[in-house]
C-alpha positions in Angstrom: 124.7 56.6 95.6 126.9 58.0 98.4 125.4 60.6 100.6 126.8 63.0 103.2 124.9 63.7 106.4 125.6 66.8 108.5 124.5 67.4 112.1 124.4 70.7 113.9 124.4 71.0 117.6 123.6 74.0 119.7 125.5 74.2 122.9 124.8 76.8 125.6 127.6 79.1 126.7 126.5 80.8 129.9 128.5 83.7 131.3 127.4 83.1 134.8 127.6 80.2 137.2 123.9 79.5 136.8 122.1 78.6 133.6 118.7 79.5 135.1 118.5 82.9 133.3 119.0 81.2 129.9 116.6 78.4 130.6 113.9 80.9 131.7 113.6 82.2 128.1 111.7 85.3 129.3 109.4 86.9 126.8 109.5 90.7 126.8 107.1 91.3 123.9 104.7 88.4 123.2 102.8 90.4 120.6 106.0 90.7 118.6 106.5 86.9 118.8 102.9 86.3 117.5 103.3 88.8 114.6 106.6 87.2 113.6 105.1 83.7 113.7 102.3 85.0 111.4 104.7 86.7 109.0 106.8 83.5 108.6 103.7 81.3 108.2 104.3 79.3 111.4 100.5 79.1 112.0 100.3 77.1 108.8 102.1 74.1 110.3 100.3 70.7 110.2 100.8 70.2 113.9 99.9 73.7 115.0 96.9 74.5 117.1 93.9 76.8 116.6 93.5 79.7 119.0 90.3 79.6 121.0 90.1 83.2 122.0 92.2 86.2 122.8 91.6 89.2 125.1 93.4 92.4 124.5 93.5 95.4 126.9 94.9 98.6 125.3 95.1 102.4 125.9 95.5 104.9 123.1 97.0 108.4 122.8 96.6 110.7 119.8 99.7 111.9 117.9 99.6 115.7 118.1 102.8 117.0 116.7 106.0 115.7 115.0 109.5 117.3 115.3 111.3 117.5 111.9 114.7 118.8 112.6 114.3 122.3 114.1 110.6 122.6 113.1 107.5 121.3 114.7 104.5 120.3 112.5 100.9 119.8 113.8 99.4 116.5 112.7 95.9 116.2 111.4 93.7 113.3 112.6 94.7 110.2 110.8 97.6 111.8 109.0 100.4 109.4 107.9 103.9 110.1 109.3 105.9 108.5 106.5 105.1 111.0 103.7 105.7 113.9 106.1 109.0 112.6 107.5 110.6 111.1 104.4 109.5 113.5 101.7 112.6 114.7 99.8 112.8 118.0 97.8 113.1 117.5 94.0 116.6 118.2 92.7 116.0 119.6 89.3 118.1 119.2 86.2 118.5 121.8 83.4 115.5 120.5 81.4 113.3 120.9 84.5 114.5 124.4 85.1 113.6 125.4 81.5 110.3 123.6 81.6 109.2 125.3 84.9 110.4 128.6 83.6 108.4 128.3 80.4 105.3 127.6 82.5 105.9 130.9 84.3 106.4 132.7 81.0 102.9 131.5 79.9 101.4 133.5 82.8 102.9 136.9 82.0 103.2 139.4 79.2 106.2 139.8 76.9 107.4 142.8 78.9 107.4 140.8 82.2 108.9 137.8 80.5 111.9 139.7 79.3 112.4 141.3 82.7 112.3 137.9 84.5 114.6 136.3 81.9 117.2 138.9 82.7 116.8 138.4 86.5 116.8 134.6 86.4 118.6 133.6 83.2 119.7 130.2 81.9 123.4 130.6 81.8 125.2 129.7 78.5 127.7 126.9 78.1 131.3 127.2 79.1 134.5 125.1 78.6 133.4 122.6 81.2 130.0 121.9 79.7 129.6 118.5 78.0 128.6 118.5 74.3 125.0 117.3 74.8 124.3 120.0 77.4 126.0 122.6 75.2 123.7 121.8 72.3 120.7 122.2 74.6 122.0 125.5 76.0 122.6 126.8 72.5 118.8 126.9 72.2 117.7 127.8 75.7 120.4 130.1 77.1 119.1 133.6 77.2 115.7 132.5 75.9 114.1 131.1 79.0 113.6 131.8 82.7 115.3 129.6 85.2 112.1 128.4 86.8 113.7 126.8 89.8 115.7 129.9 90.7 112.5 132.0 90.3 110.5 129.6 92.5 113.1 129.6 95.3 113.3 133.4 95.2 109.5 133.7 95.3 109.2 131.3 98.2 111.9 133.2 100.1 110.0 136.4 99.5 106.8 134.9 100.7 108.5 133.7 103.8 109.5 137.3 104.5 105.9 138.5 103.8 106.9 140.0 100.5 104.5 139.5 97.5 107.4 139.6 94.9 111.0 138.5 94.9 113.7 141.1 95.1 114.6 140.8 91.4 113.7 142.2 89.0 112.8 145.7 90.0 109.3 146.4 88.5 107.4 149.6 87.8 104.3 150.2 89.8 102.2 149.5 86.7 103.6 146.0 86.4 103.5 144.9 90.0 99.9 143.8 90.2 100.2 141.6 87.2 103.5 140.1 88.5 102.0 139.4 91.9 99.1 137.5 90.4 101.4 135.5 88.1 103.9 134.7 91.0 101.0 133.5 93.2 99.7 131.2 90.4 103.2 130.0 89.6 104.0 128.9 93.2 100.7 127.1 93.4 101.2 125.3 90.1 104.8 124.2 90.9 103.9 122.8 94.3 100.8 121.0 92.9 102.7 119.6 89.9 106.2 119.1 91.1 106.1 119.2 94.9 108.8 120.9 96.9 111.8 122.0 94.9 115.2 122.3 96.6 118.7 120.9 97.0 118.8 120.3 100.7 118.3 117.1 102.7 114.9 116.4 104.4 114.8 118.1 107.8 114.4 114.8 109.6 117.4 113.2 107.9 120.5 112.6 110.1 123.4 112.5 107.7 125.8 111.4 110.4 123.8 108.3 111.1 122.3 107.9 107.6 118.8 107.5 109.0 115.6 109.5 109.7 115.2 110.7 113.3 112.0 112.3 114.6 110.3 113.3 117.8 106.6 112.8 118.3 104.2 114.2 121.0 101.2 112.1 121.9 99.2 113.9 124.6 101.6 113.9 127.6 104.1 111.5 126.0 107.3 112.5 124.2 108.5 109.8 121.8 111.5 109.4 119.6 111.2 107.4 116.4 113.2 106.1 113.4 111.8 104.2 110.4 112.6 100.5 110.0 114.5 99.0 107.1 111.4 99.3 104.9 111.0 103.0 105.8 107.9 102.3 107.8 107.0 104.0 111.1 105.2 101.2 112.9 104.5 101.0 116.6 107.8 99.4 117.4 109.7 102.3 115.7 109.1 104.5 118.7 110.7 104.8 122.2 109.5 106.7 125.2 111.7 109.7 126.0 109.7 111.4 128.7 106.3 111.9 130.1 103.6 109.7 131.7 100.5 108.4 130.2 97.3 110.2 131.3 94.8 108.1 133.2 92.3 106.8 130.8 89.8 103.9 130.7 91.4 100.9 129.0 89.7 99.4 126.0 89.2 95.6 126.3 88.6 93.5 123.2 87.7 89.8 123.3 88.3 87.8 120.1 87.1 84.3 119.6 86.7 81.9 116.6 83.0 81.6 116.6 81.2 78.3 115.8 83.5 77.2 113.0 87.1 76.0 113.4 89.8 78.6 113.0 91.8 78.1 109.8 95.3 76.8 110.2 96.8 79.8 108.6 95.4 82.9 110.2 96.1 85.3 107.3 94.5 88.6 107.9 92.2 87.6 110.8 94.9 86.9 113.4 96.8 90.2 113.1 94.0 92.5 112.0 91.4 90.9 114.3 88.8 91.5 111.6 85.5 89.9 111.2 86.4 87.4 108.5 83.1 85.6 107.7 82.5 84.8 111.4 85.8 83.0 111.7 87.0 85.6 114.2 84.8 87.9 116.1 86.0 90.8 118.2 83.6 92.6 120.6 84.6 95.5 122.8 83.6 94.9 126.4 
């Protein structure tokens, strides 16, 4: 049987008179090389070696705040950045508006229900409405509160230190009941649905189609952008300004112990965990 053999040859193409720079093959980030080798299973090779020990010297700084657009949010100890940065408001459809409105109606009397239905109505169908939506509106229009519109109005009122939204205008005898219902309603919506809205997340840069944040870690100001998998790992940040505060470095020595290190390091190499005495790490 005939066969075809292909050969590929890599030829250097230096842009200077000397090829010393290319031959040097300088390593800027050896930790990145090790992690990529682990990800691609290169430590599983039959001719690979077993690490005898590793010594790591590190300094740490606590993430204090994160800048999301024009706002600054304080970070709790151990709080994850991804849910805070990448959380998107829920864009509600007509059925969701009705469902949330019915949940509010269950909290109030018939008198308040009718007043809020008038202030935040479900609009009837018009000539541009598709047949399926028109059938749904024939049941709900005028007979339910627009729950999303009410929630947004109540949140705006709370932002302005007002216990009730501007509409509807309520008698003094109804305000106490309405304030209690609005408070429970907001808590229920945010616990059940999360944040409702139609805008983009504050950290989203529509011009670049990516998230962009600023992080403060003690005296360091960092900029960050999630990677292709939406993760904010250590390599997602760049130093903008500031200088690290003097602190005692933490040195960790890792060795294989008495038994041979497995060819494929799996969790032990990157995590430096105590995996049945195969890899021991002791601060010193």
